[in-house]
C-alpha positions in Angstrom: 0.0 0.0 0.0 2.8 2.4 0.9 4.5 1.9 -2.5 1.1 2.5 -4.2 0.6 5.8 -2.4 4.1 7.0 -3.5 3.3 6.0 -7.2 0.1 7.9 -7.0 2.0 10.9 -5.7 4.5 10.7 -8.6 1.7 10.5 -11.1 -0.1 13.5 -9.5 3.1 15.5 -9.5 3.8 14.6 -13.1 0.3 15.9 -14.1 0.7 19.1 -12.2 4.0 19.9 -13.9 2.7 18.8 -17.3 -0.5 20.9 -17.2 0.8 23.8 -15.1 4.2 24.0 -16.7 5.9 24.9 -13.4 7.6 23.4 -10.4 7.1 26.4 -8.1 6.3 25.5 -4.5 2.7 26.7 -4.4 1.9 24.5 -7.4 3.7 21.3 -6.6 3.6 21.0 -2.9 -0.1 19.9 -3.0 0.9 16.6 -4.4 3.3 15.7 -1.5 0.8 17.1 1.0 -1.8 14.6 -0.3 0.7 11.8 0.0 1.5 12.7 3.6 -2.2 13.0 4.4 -3.1 9.6 2.9 -0.2 7.9 4.6 -1.1 9.6 7.9 -4.7 8.5 7.7 -3.6 4.9 7.4 -1.3 5.3 10.4 -3.9 6.7 12.8 -2.4 10.2 12.5 -3.4 13.4 10.8 -1.5 16.1 8.8 -2.3 19.6 9.8 -1.0 22.5 7.6 0.4 25.8 8.7 0.4 25.2 12.5 2.5 27.7 14.5 5.0 26.2 16.8 7.2 27.6 19.6 10.9 27.3 18.8 13.5 26.7 21.5 14.5 30.4 21.4 10.9 31.4 22.1 10.1 32.7 18.6 7.3 31.2 16.5 7.8 29.1 13.4 5.3 27.6 11.0 6.2 24.4 9.1 4.1 23.6 6.0 2.7 20.5 7.8 2.6 19.0 11.2 1.9 15.4 11.9 -0.5 15.0 14.9 -1.6 12.0 16.9 -4.9 11.4 18.8 -3.6 13.3 21.8 -2.6 16.3 19.6 1.1 15.5 20.0 3.4 16.6 17.2 5.0 13.5 15.8 6.8 15.1 12.8 7.0 18.1 10.4 7.2 18.8 6.7 8.7 21.8 4.9 8.4 22.2 1.1 10.6 24.3 -1.2 10.8 24.5 -5.0 13.4 24.0 -7.7 14.3 27.7 -7.6 15.7 27.2 -4.2 18.9 25.4 -3.2 17.5 22.8 -0.8 20.5 22.5 1.5 20.7 26.3 1.8 17.0 26.5 2.6 17.4 23.7 5.2 20.1 25.7 7.0 18.0 28.9 6.9 15.0 27.1 8.5 17.1 25.4 11.1 18.6 28.8 12.0 15.1 30.1 12.6 14.4 27.4 15.1 12.5 24.9 13.0 12.1 21.5 14.8 14.9 19.0 14.2 13.5 15.9 15.9 11.6 14.5 12.9 11.2 16.7 9.8 11.2 16.2 6.0 12.5 18.9 3.7 11.7 18.5 0.0 11.6 20.3 -3.2 9.6 17.8 -5.3 12.9 16.3 -6.6 14.9 15.6 -3.4 13.7 14.7 0.1 15.8 15.0 3.2 14.8 13.4 6.5 16.2 14.7 9.8 15.7 12.9 13.1 17.2 13.9 16.5 19.0 16.8 14.9 20.8 14.6 12.3 20.2 13.9 8.6 19.3 10.2 8.4 18.3 9.9 4.8 18.3 11.7 1.5 16.5 10.3 -1.5 15.5 11.0 -5.1 11.8 11.5 -5.1 11.6 9.8 -8.5 12.7 6.6 -6.8 9.4 5.2 -5.5 11.0 2.5 -3.3 13.5 4.9 -1.7 10.9 7.5 -1.0 8.6 4.9 0.5 11.5 3.8 2.8 12.1 7.4 3.9 8.4 7.9 4.7 8.3 4.7 6.6 11.0 6.0 8.9 9.3 9.3 9.2 5.9 7.9 10.2 7.2 5.3 12.6 9.4 7.7 14.5 8.2 8.8 17.9 10.0 11.8 19.4 11.3 11.3 23.0 9.0 14.0 24.4 6.0 12.3 22.7 7.0 8.9 24.1 7.3 10.4 27.6 4.0 12.1 27.3 2.3 8.8 26.4 4.0 7.1 29.2 2.8 9.8 31.6 -0.8 9.4 30.3 -0.6 5.7 30.8 0.8 6.2 34.3 -2.0 8.6 35.1 -4.6 6.0 33.9 -3.0 3.4 36.2 -3.0 5.9 39.1 -6.6 6.9 38.7 -8.2 4.2 40.9 -5.8 5.1 43.7 -6.5 8.9 43.3 -10.2 8.4 43.4 -10.0 6.1 46.5 -7.9 8.7 48.3 -10.2 11.6 47.5 -13.4 9.7 48.1 -12.2 8.6 51.5 -11.2 12.1 52.4 -14.5 13.5 51.2 -16.4 10.9 53.1 -14.4 11.6 56.3 -15.2 15.3 55.9 -18.9 14.4 56.1 -18.4 13.7 59.8 -18.1 17.4 60.3 -21.5 19.1 60.7 -20.5 22.3 59.0 -19.3 20.5 55.8 -22.3 18.2 55.8 -24.7 21.1 56.2 -23.1 23.1 53.3 -23.0 20.0 51.1 -26.7 19.2 51.7 -27.7 22.8 51.1 -25.8 22.7 47.8 -27.5 19.4 46.8 -30.9 21.0 47.3 -30.1 24.0 45.3 -28.3 22.0 42.6 -31.5 19.9 42.1 -33.2 23.1 41.0 -30.3 24.8 39.3 -28.5 21.8 37.6 -30.6 18.7 37.5 -33.6 17.3 39.7 -31.7 14.0 40.2 -28.6 15.7 41.7 -27.5 13.7 44.8 -24.8 13.9 47.6 -22.8 11.4 45.6 -22.9 13.8 42.6 -21.7 16.6 44.8 -18.7 14.5 46.0 -17.8 13.5 42.4 -18.0 17.1 41.3 -15.6 18.1 44.0 -13.2 15.3 43.0 -13.3 16.3 39.3 -12.6 19.9 40.3 -9.6 18.9 42.4 -8.1 16.5 39.8 -8.4 18.9 36.8 -7.3 22.1 38.5 -3.7 21.9 37.1 -5.0 21.4 33.6 -5.9 25.0 33.1 -2.6 26.3 34.6 -0.6 23.9 32.4 -2.4 24.5 29.1 -3.6 28.1 29.2 -1.2 29.5 31.9 -4.4 30.5 33.8 -3.7 30.1 37.5 -6.5 32.5 38.3 -9.3 30.4 36.7 -10.3 28.6 39.9 -10.4 31.9 41.7 -12.4 33.8 39.1 -15.0 31.3 37.8 -18.3 31.5 39.7 -18.6 27.7 40.0 -14.9 26.9 40.5 -14.3 29.4 43.3 -17.0 27.9 45.6 -16.0 24.3 44.9 -12.4 25.3 45.7 -13.5 26.7 49.1 -15.3 23.5 50.0 -12.5 21.2 48.7 -10.0 23.1 50.8 -11.8 21.8 53.9 -10.4 18.3 53.3 -7.9 18.6 50.4 -4.9 19.6 52.4 -1.9 18.2 54.3 -1.0 14.5 53.6 -4.0 14.1 51.2 -2.9 17.0 49.0 0.8 15.9 49.1 -0.1 12.3 48.1 -2.2 13.5 45.2 0.5 15.9 44.0 3.2 13.2 44.1 1.0 10.8 42.1 0.0 13.3 39.4 3.2 15.4 39.0 4.5 13.3 36.1 1.2 13.7 34.2 0.9 17.4 34.7 4.6 17.9 34.1 4.3 16.2 30.7 1.2 18.3 29.9 3.0 21.5 30.7 6.0 20.5 28.6 3.7 19.7 25.7 1.6 22.8 26.0 4.7 25.0 26.1 5.4 24.0 22.5 2.0 25.1 21.3 1.8 28.7 20.1 -1.5 28.6 18.2 -4.6 29.3 20.4 -6.8 26.9 18.4 -4.2 24.1 18.8 -4.3 24.6 22.5 -8.1 24.2 22.4 -7.8 21.0 20.5 -5.1 19.8 22.9 -7.3 20.6 25.9 -10.2 18.7 24.4 -8.0 15.7 23.8 -6.8 15.8 27.4 -10.4 16.0 28.6 -11.5 13.0 26.6 -8.5 11.0 27.8 -9.1 12.1 31.5 -12.8 11.2 31.4 -12.1 7.7 29.9 -9.7 7.1 32.8 -12.0 8.6 35.4 -15.3 7.0 34.3 -14.8 4.4 31.5 -18.4 3.2 31.6 -19.8 6.7 31.5 -17.6 7.6 28.6 -18.9 4.6 26.7 -22.5 5.1 27.6 -22.7 8.9 27.1 -20.1 9.4 24.4 -17.5 12.2 24.7 -17.0 12.8 21.0 -16.9 16.4 19.8 -18.0 17.8 16.5 -15.1 18.4 14.1 -14.3 22.1 13.5 -15.0 21.8 9.8 -18.5 20.6 10.4 -19.1 23.3 13.0 -18.0 26.0 10.6 -20.3 24.5 7.9 -23.3 24.5 10.3 -22.6 28.1 11.3 -22.3 29.3 7.7 -25.4 27.3 6.6 -27.4 28.8 9.5 -26.3 32.3 8.6 -27.4 31.7 5.0 -30.8 30.3 6.0 -31.4 33.3 8.3 -30.6 35.7 5.5 -32.9 33.7 3.1 -35.9 33.3 5.3 -35.7 36.2 7.8 -33.5 38.8 6.1 -31.1 38.7 9.1 -27.7 37.2 9.8 -26.1 35.7 12.9 -24.2 39.0 13.5 -27.3 41.2 13.5 -28.5 42.7 16.7 -31.6 40.9 18.1 -30.5 37.4 16.8 -29.9 35.6 20.1 -28.1 32.2 19.8 -28.1 29.3 22.2 -25.9 26.1 22.2 -27.9 23.9 24.6 -25.2 21.2 25.1 -22.0 23.1 24.5 -19.5 20.4 25.6 -16.1 22.2 25.5 -17.5 25.2 23.7 -16.7 24.5 20.1 -19.8 26.1 18.6 -19.5 29.3 20.6 -15.7 29.7 19.9 -16.3 29.2 16.2 -19.1 31.7 16.3 -16.7 34.2 18.0 -14.3 33.6 15.1 -17.1 33.9 12.5 -18.7 37.1 13.8 -17.3 40.5 12.6 -15.1 42.1 15.2 -17.1 45.3 15.1 -20.3 43.5 16.3 -18.7 40.9 18.6 -18.6 42.8 21.8 -22.4 43.3 21.9 -23.1 39.7 20.8 -20.7 38.3 23.4 -22.2 40.3 26.3 -25.8 39.9 25.4 -26.7 37.4 22.7 -24.5 34.4 22.8 -25.7 31.7 25.3 -24.6 28.2 26.1 -25.4 25.5 28.7 -23.5 22.4 29.9 -24.5 19.8 32.4 -21.1 18.2 33.2 -18.6 20.1 35.3 -15.4 19.3 33.4 -16.5 20.3 29.9 -18.2 23.4 31.5 -14.9 24.5 32.9 -13.1 23.9 29.6 -15.9 25.6 27.6 -15.7 28.7 29.8 -11.9 28.9 29.4 -12.0 28.3 25.6 -14.7 30.9 25.0 -13.0 33.6 27.1 -9.6 32.9 25.6 -11.0 33.0 22.0 -12.6 36.3 22.7 -9.5 37.7 24.3 -7.4 36.6 21.3 -9.7 38.2 18.8 -10.5 41.4 20.7 -7.1 42.0 22.4 -8.6 42.1 25.9 -10.1 39.7 28.4 -13.7 39.9 29.4 -15.6 37.4 31.5 -18.3 35.4 29.6 -21.4 35.6 31.7 -23.8 33.7 29.5 -22.6 30.1 30.2 -24.7 28.1 32.6 -24.1 24.9 34.4 -27.5 23.4 33.8 -29.5 20.6 32.1 -31.1 22.6 29.3 -34.1 20.2 29.2 -34.9 21.1 32.8 -34.1 24.8 32.5 -37.5 26.2 33.2 -39.3 28.1 36.0 -36.3 28.8 38.2 -36.9 30.4 41.6 -34.5 30.8 44.5 -36.0 29.4 47.6 -35.0 31.0 50.9 -31.8 33.0 51.6 -28.7 32.0 49.7 -25.9 31.8 52.2 -22.8 29.8 53.0 -20.1 28.4 50.7 -22.5 27.4 47.9 -24.9 30.3 48.2 -23.2 32.6 45.8 -22.4 29.9 43.2 -26.0 28.7 43.0 -27.4 32.3 43.1 -25.1 33.4 40.3 -25.8 30.2 38.2 -29.5 30.6 38.9 -29.4 34.2 37.9 -27.7 33.3 34.6 -30.3 30.6 33.9 -33.2 33.0 34.6 -31.7 35.7 32.5 -31.3 33.2 29.6 -34.9 32.1 30.0 -36.1 35.7 29.7 -34.2 36.2 26.4 -35.9 35.8 23.0 -33.6 33.1 21.7 -34.0 32.9 17.9 -31.3 30.4 16.9 -30.4 27.0 18.6 -27.3 25.5 17.2 -25.2 22.7 18.4 -24.8 18.9 18.4 -26.8 17.0 21.0 -25.1 14.5 23.3 -24.4 11.1 21.8 -26.3 8.3 23.5 -25.7 4.7 22.4 
């Protein structure tokens, strides 16, 4: 199969040159890009073009292609030149700029050079199908040391998960012997039944706290956002309650068991310069975390997210239909939009990218809404949405239209009694957001409902 792919590439390149009459980079690189994409698909990988990377010196570089695995780890790179360039000179220029050296192909449609671990390991004539297939086999089978360490850290975390859950559940259960903790927990459960889901139980409250504790370092590691657990209206109150038992030996034990995992995440995230790549990385981490935390739940509920290409198509199609049938677009004032099951916020972040900058501030503050029932994706969605807005607008602003709630039960809210104690402000704020959303004239519902199998 690999030899057949190379021969298809050679025929495609021959046709491009014959019909186009040129070997310039913009014309001929598509043929090799298709070869890499086809080979990657058969290897369980994916080729992503024009991804910005952080170089060792701290500057940004952008190879023509980056090979990604299912955990969004960069497995290799590709840089294309053309016959007008001297390939060896161009290689030295790119390396001087800080292009990665661990596993990269440089090619000019005639000659391909493979570098691994900083050394040239193979140089082949691209007209020799067997030689090129051999070079590509080396390229796709190579696993950079940092990627190997990351995968080992992920596997170690999966093995540790039962122990982590046992430690934290026992600590939380012991805290229930304290009347103050138990009273606050019970109060939260009653409010959560109204604000989140009628079937919310004390066990759900305990699991929510555990998820909060175990994922706290994700946000610091990926987005350099140490303030998130202090600023988010849900996280800040869970943090206060968790602090009543997550301390001393328990905290030190958990930190020791997870330091390899979070250290690997931080090292991987440090290489990602592109904001959208960080979002994809965080989603992959969440899916991996949830499969380790609750394998049965992951299988039953599904934790698969809509690909960005489909999300963008749905947004553009919705905008077109609005214009056709209502003479309005998504960016127009008065067109309120709700994603009822936002997951990690993909639809809202893509909407932020889609909407004109001149109209985004008003839409962001008043007319973009989303709900999520599960705590972990709610956290990630909140971060993704705020980070996407900050990147586009050049300033941070809290997104106050995300609600931790079951959309199907989101009706007729009322706050019973005085909201006080640790959970008072979180539920009051969340309830207020839900009531505000219910009062808005939502015109567009867009999203992808949860998968149930």
